[in-house]
C-alpha positions as CSV (number, residue, x, y, z in Angstrom):
1,M,101.4,144.2,91.5
2,G,100.7,140.5,92.0
3,N,97.0,140.9,91.1
4,L,97.9,142.9,88.1
5,F,100.1,140.2,86.7
6,K,97.5,137.5,87.5
7,N,94.7,139.4,85.8
8,M,96.5,140.6,82.7
9,F,99.2,138.1,81.8
10,A,98.1,134.6,82.6
11,K,99.0,133.0,79.2
12,P,100.6,135.4,76.8
13,D,101.1,133.9,73.4
14,R,101.5,136.9,71.1
15,K,104.2,136.5,68.4
16,Y,106.8,139.2,67.8
17,P,109.5,139.7,65.2
18,S,112.7,137.8,66.1
19,Y,115.2,140.5,65.1
20,L,115.7,144.2,65.7
21,A,117.5,146.6,63.4
22,W,120.2,147.4,65.9
23,T,121.8,150.3,64.0
24,D,118.6,152.3,64.8
25,A,117.9,151.0,68.3
26,D,118.0,153.3,71.3
27,P,119.5,151.3,74.2
28,R,117.3,153.3,76.6
29,N,114.2,151.7,75.0
30,L,115.5,148.1,75.4
31,L,115.3,145.7,78.2
32,Y,118.5,143.7,78.9
33,I,118.2,140.3,80.7
34,S,121.1,138.2,81.7
35,D,121.5,134.7,82.9
36,L,123.7,134.3,85.9
37,D,125.8,131.1,86.0
38,G,128.2,131.0,83.1
39,T,127.1,134.4,82.0
40,L,127.0,137.3,84.5
41,L,128.8,135.3,87.2
42,S,132.4,134.1,87.0
43,S,133.2,130.3,86.8
44,S,133.4,130.4,90.6
45,G,129.8,131.5,90.8
46,S,130.6,135.0,92.1
47,I,130.6,138.6,91.0
48,S,132.9,141.3,92.3
49,T,131.9,144.3,94.3
50,D,133.3,146.5,91.5
51,S,131.1,144.7,88.9
52,I,128.0,145.3,91.1
53,Q,128.9,149.0,91.4
54,R,129.4,149.3,87.6
55,L,126.0,147.7,87.0
56,N,124.4,150.0,89.5
57,R,125.9,153.1,87.8
58,L,124.4,151.9,84.5
59,I,121.0,151.3,86.1
60,D,121.1,154.7,87.7
61,C,121.8,156.2,84.2
62,G,118.6,154.5,82.8
63,L,119.7,151.0,81.8
64,K,116.7,148.6,82.0
65,F,118.3,145.5,83.4
66,T,117.3,142.3,85.2
67,I,118.3,138.6,85.5
68,A,116.8,135.3,84.4
69,T,118.4,132.4,86.3
70,A,117.9,128.8,87.3
71,R,118.8,129.9,90.8
72,N,116.2,130.5,93.5
73,Y,115.9,133.7,95.5
74,D,117.7,132.2,98.4
75,S,120.7,131.4,96.2
76,A,120.8,134.4,93.9
77,H,120.2,137.2,96.3
78,P,123.3,136.7,98.6
79,I,125.5,136.7,95.5
80,L,124.0,139.8,94.0
81,K,123.5,141.6,97.3
82,G,123.8,145.3,96.7
83,L,122.6,145.2,93.1
84,N,119.9,147.7,92.6
85,L,117.5,145.8,90.3
86,K,114.5,148.0,89.7
87,I,112.8,145.4,87.4
88,P,111.5,142.1,88.8
89,A,113.9,139.1,88.4
90,I,113.1,135.8,86.7
91,L,114.1,133.0,89.1
92,F,114.2,129.2,89.0
93,N,114.1,129.0,85.2
94,G,110.9,131.0,85.0
95,V,108.9,129.6,87.9
96,Y,109.0,132.9,89.8
97,L,109.0,136.6,88.9
98,T,110.3,138.3,92.0
99,E,111.0,141.8,93.4
100,F,114.7,141.3,94.1
101,K,115.0,143.8,97.0
102,T,112.2,142.2,99.0
103,G,112.0,138.6,97.8
104,Q,108.3,139.1,97.2
105,N,106.9,137.0,94.3
106,V,104.8,139.1,92.0
107,F,103.9,136.2,89.7
108,L,104.1,132.4,89.9
109,A,104.1,130.1,86.9
110,D,102.4,126.7,87.1
111,F,103.8,123.9,89.2
112,I,104.3,120.2,88.5
113,T,101.5,118.1,89.9
114,Q,102.3,115.7,92.7
115,E,100.8,112.9,90.6
116,V,103.6,113.5,88.0
117,V,106.2,113.5,90.8
118,K,104.9,110.2,92.2
119,D,105.0,108.6,88.7
120,M,108.5,109.9,88.2
121,L,109.6,108.4,91.5
122,K,108.1,105.0,90.6
123,M,110.0,105.2,87.3
124,V,113.5,106.2,88.6
125,T,113.7,104.5,92.0
126,P,114.1,100.9,90.7
127,R,116.9,102.3,88.4
128,G,118.9,103.5,91.4
129,L,118.3,107.2,90.5
130,H,117.7,109.7,93.2
131,P,116.3,113.1,92.4
132,F,116.6,116.5,94.0
133,I,113.0,117.8,94.3
134,Y,112.4,121.6,94.6
135,S,109.2,122.7,96.2
136,Y,107.5,125.9,97.4
137,V,105.4,126.1,100.6
138,A,102.8,128.8,100.1
139,N,102.3,129.3,103.8
140,G,105.3,131.4,104.7
141,E,106.8,131.4,101.2
142,K,109.4,128.7,102.1
143,H,111.5,127.0,99.5
144,R,112.8,123.5,99.9
145,V,115.3,121.2,98.1
146,S,114.6,117.6,99.2
147,Y,116.9,114.6,98.4
148,R,117.4,111.1,99.7
149,K,121.1,110.6,98.8
150,A,123.8,111.4,96.3
151,T,125.1,108.2,94.7
152,N,127.6,109.4,92.1
153,P,130.3,112.1,91.8
154,G,128.1,114.4,89.8
155,A,125.3,114.4,92.4
156,E,127.9,114.7,95.2
157,T,129.4,117.8,93.5
158,Y,126.0,119.4,93.3
159,L,125.1,118.5,96.9
160,A,128.4,120.0,98.1
161,S,127.5,123.2,96.2
162,L,124.3,123.4,98.4
163,E,126.2,123.2,101.7
164,G,124.8,125.7,104.1
165,D,121.7,126.3,101.9
166,K,118.7,126.6,104.3
167,R,116.5,125.1,101.6
168,L,118.3,121.7,101.7
169,R,116.4,118.9,103.4
170,K,117.5,115.2,103.6
171,V,114.6,112.8,103.7
172,D,114.0,109.1,103.9
173,D,110.9,109.3,101.7
174,F,109.5,112.1,99.6
175,S,106.2,113.4,101.0
176,F,104.7,116.9,100.5
177,T,102.2,118.9,102.6
178,E,98.9,120.1,101.2
179,D,100.2,123.6,100.6
180,E,103.5,122.5,99.2
181,R,103.9,122.7,95.4
182,V,106.7,121.1,93.3
183,S,108.5,123.6,91.1
184,G,110.9,121.2,89.6
185,F,113.2,118.1,90.0
186,L,116.7,117.2,89.0
187,L,118.4,113.9,88.2
188,I,122.2,113.7,87.9
189,N,124.1,110.8,86.4
190,K,125.9,109.5,83.4
191,K,124.2,110.2,80.1
192,K,123.6,106.4,79.5
193,A,122.0,106.0,82.9
194,L,119.6,108.9,82.3
195,N,118.7,108.5,78.7
196,S,115.9,106.0,79.0
197,T,114.3,108.1,81.8
198,F,114.5,111.2,79.7
199,Q,112.8,109.4,76.8
200,E,110.0,108.0,79.0
201,L,109.3,111.2,80.8
202,K,109.2,113.1,77.5
203,K,106.8,110.5,76.0
204,K,104.6,110.2,79.1
205,F,104.2,113.9,80.1
206,P,104.5,115.9,76.9
207,D,101.9,118.4,78.0
208,E,102.8,118.6,81.7
209,I,106.6,119.2,81.9
210,S,109.5,120.7,80.0
211,L,112.8,118.8,80.2
212,Y,116.4,119.9,79.9
213,F,119.0,117.2,79.3
214,A,122.6,118.4,79.0
215,E,126.1,117.8,80.3
216,D,127.0,119.4,83.7
217,V,129.2,122.4,83.0
218,S,131.0,121.9,86.3
219,R,131.4,118.1,86.3
220,K,132.2,116.8,82.8
221,G,131.0,113.4,82.0
222,Y,127.8,113.8,84.1
223,Y,124.5,115.0,82.9
224,W,121.6,117.0,84.4
225,L,118.0,116.0,83.6
226,Q,115.9,118.8,84.8
227,A,112.1,119.1,84.7
228,Y,109.7,122.0,85.2
229,H,106.1,122.6,84.5
230,R,105.5,123.1,80.7
231,E,104.6,126.8,81.3
232,A,107.5,127.4,83.7
233,N,110.5,128.6,81.6
234,K,112.5,131.7,81.0
235,A,110.9,132.5,77.7
236,H,107.3,132.4,79.1
237,M,108.2,134.6,82.0
238,I,110.0,137.1,79.7
239,K,106.8,137.4,77.7
240,I,104.9,138.2,80.9
241,L,107.5,140.7,82.1
242,A,107.7,142.4,78.6
243,Q,103.9,142.8,78.5
244,Y,103.9,144.3,82.0
245,L,106.6,146.8,81.0
246,R,104.7,147.4,77.7
247,L,107.7,146.5,75.6
248,P,107.6,144.4,72.5
249,L,109.8,141.3,72.5
250,K,111.8,142.8,69.7
251,N,113.1,145.3,72.3
252,V,114.4,142.5,74.6
253,V,118.1,141.7,74.6
254,V,119.2,138.4,76.4
255,F,122.5,137.0,77.4
256,G,123.1,133.3,78.1
257,D,125.2,130.2,77.8
258,Y,123.3,127.0,78.5
259,M,120.3,124.9,77.3
260,N,117.8,126.6,79.5
261,D,118.6,129.8,77.8
262,L,117.6,128.6,74.3
263,G,113.9,129.5,74.8
264,M,114.6,133.1,75.6
265,F,117.0,133.2,72.6
266,Q,114.2,132.2,70.3
267,I,111.8,135.0,71.4
268,A,114.1,137.9,72.1
269,G,115.0,140.7,69.6
270,R,118.7,140.1,70.2
271,A,120.3,137.0,71.6
272,I,123.9,137.2,72.8
273,A,125.9,134.1,73.7
274,M,129.0,134.0,75.8
275,S,132.2,132.6,74.3
276,N,132.1,129.9,76.9
277,A,128.5,128.9,75.9
278,I,127.6,125.4,74.8
279,P,127.5,124.9,71.0
280,E,123.7,124.8,70.8
281,V,123.5,128.3,72.4
282,K,126.2,129.8,70.2
283,R,124.3,128.5,67.1
284,A,121.1,130.2,68.2
285,A,122.7,133.5,69.0
286,H,122.7,136.7,66.9
287,E,126.1,137.6,68.5
288,I,128.9,136.0,70.5
289,I,130.8,138.1,73.0
290,G,133.7,137.3,75.5
291,S,133.6,134.9,78.4
292,N,131.9,135.2,81.8
293,D,135.3,135.2,83.5
294,N,136.3,138.3,81.6
295,G,133.1,140.2,82.6
296,A,131.9,140.4,79.0
297,V,128.2,141.2,79.8
298,I,129.1,144.3,81.9
299,E,131.6,145.4,79.2
300,Y,128.9,145.0,76.6
301,L,126.5,147.1,78.6
302,E,129.0,149.8,79.3
303,S,129.7,150.0,75.6
304,L,126.1,151.2,75.0
305,G,126.8,154.8,76.0
306,F,124.9,155.1,79.2
307,S,126.3,158.0,81.3
């Protein structure tokens, strides 16, 4: 499957209609893709065993369903253990398309060059900013999250959320092996402290990286500045997945709540926001449903009539 993806879907750019006439749509012909945090998962970052079983019943009855998340496999799989995803999952904001049962990557997006990372470090270090850098070691398919230190409550909260994560690696200085590729980096601080860095990165690397700059949903007052390769995003990987499944994008339904979901909202036939979504996502949605804490995604899917 990996070679098939590489040969057929390297850079899809076909344009599709942005809206589907839903009164005539057969749910069995549609692909449903859900974000995790703030969408399918509760505010505690979990999902109940009952919810997993309900999703599995829908999948067994013919629901085409998968996820598109900022989480990596090592983070997403333990939470969704037992979920019978038959369609590859979009992980780490579109860097990886992965068979969820096995963890095998079937397609990889482009990575940030180490030159860009070095320039970023030269930019932020004098400002007292310390990034979390995500990398992928091809030899052995190992994932790493490297950091030097957490210097503010926002970064400390995120670091605490990674406790026990085998990817986490504290370093004195950032260095990467020849077979290690950087999939993204994250800076956490007050908006004012990050704004000039955001503007400079956007100006200096317009063709190399995509940036997401928004308030931390779990630590109000602190902002996340995230960077990925320009071609590594949920929307791009959804295009690849849809072409592999031979589905037009108008037959894709997406659920989301945050800034990194906006790209997939723009290309999908139907974009559904959670009631707890940020305002930008709600404005981009065709429809707004209930909250993640009330299991609104599963209730929506169960209302489609699969049995």
